[in-house]
N, C-alpha and C positions, 0 to 999 in steps of 0.2 A: 750571375742566375743561369742554372742553371733546368732542362725542358724534361719533363716526365712521357714516357712510351705511354700506358697505362692509367685514367685516371677514373672516376667514378660518380655520377649523379648525387642530388638531393637528395630521389626520393630511389633512387638503389642503396645508397650507403642509407636508408632507412630500414632496409628491408635487409640490410646488412648487419647493421648494430643489433633486428631484434633475434639475426638465427647467431649471432656471437654469443649475445641475452642466455638465448638455451642449448647451444650446442660448445658453446666454448670457444675454440682458435679455430680458422678455416682458412681451408686454400683452395684457388683458383683453380682451375687448366682450363685452355680454348683448342679447343681435338681438333682433328683436321678432318671429319667426317665421320664417316661410314657406321657402326654402331652406334660411338658415341657422340652424334651429330657437328653444326660448328657451335653453338650454342654454348656459350660461358655456363660451367661449371660446377657448381659449389659445391664443396665438402667440409666436415669438418676433419681436419686437420692429418689427426691419426687413422682414419678409416679411405683416405687413397696415396695410394705409392706413386709420385711422383717419378714418369718414365725417364734415364739418364739424359732424352737425346731431345728432354724439353726446353726451352729456353725460360727463365725468367722473366719479365719485362720491366715486372717491378711488384708494387702495394699499394692496397687498395684499401684504407677503414684498416689499416695493421695488419691486409691479411694479401699474404706474399699469393703475383698473380701467372701464372706459369700458360707456357702455347708454342702447341705441338712443333718443332723444328719444321719441316714442310710446309705450318700457316706462314711463320714466320717468314719466310723467306718472302711471302707478299705481303703481308703490313711490319715490314723492316721501315721500311719510311711513308710511314702513317700514324700518329694518334692512334689508339683505339681510350673510346668511351663508355664507358659501361652500364647501359641506363635499365630496368625494370619496367616490363608490361604486366597487367593482370592478366592470365594466362590461367582462368579457370573448368576449365576443358580436358588440361594435362596433369592433374590432380592425378598421383602415384602410376606416372607415363615416365620419369625418367627416376634418374639418380641426385637430380643435384636439390638440396638442401628445399630451395625456394621456394618449391612447386606447394609443398605442401602447405605453405601461406598466399596459393592459391597467387604465384606470380611465378615471373616466367624473366629472367637476365639474359639480357641481348648484347651482344656489339655492336660500337657503331663510331664509323674511321671517317679520317681527313686524308691527305697527304698535307705532310710536314712543310713549310714554310722554309728556304734558303735558308734564315736567318732562327727560327727550330732548331733545323736537325745539326745545325754550326754550333749550335748550346745543347744535344742531345744530355745526360745522364754518364749513358753507355752506347759507345754506337755498334 
C-alpha cells in the first residue's frame, strides 16, 4: 500500500469533472504566493507552462498537480487535500478556471503520521 501526497474531496472532484468536460485536459499548480496567490490554480493543460523548478505532487482526477519548489519545502511532510468553496465574489478575479463557475479551490493539509510517511509513493 502506498500513500499519496495529494488527494481531492468529492465536492472538488465534481467541479474538476465539470471543468474537464468543458475544457479538456487540466493541470493544477500551487504557487508560492505573490502575484499568483497561494490557492491551487487550475488551467487548461496547454495554457499553462509548468516551471521546471516545480515539484509534481501527484494527480487528482487524472490531472497533474504541481507545487512551487519552495512551497514543497513547507508541505513535504504534509498530506494535501484539495477542496472547493463557493466564491461568487471572485468572478473574473483569477486565472483559475473554477472561478467562472462560482467556486474556488482551496488547500487543506495535515502532517503525515510516521506510518504514512514511511509508505509515501515518492519522498
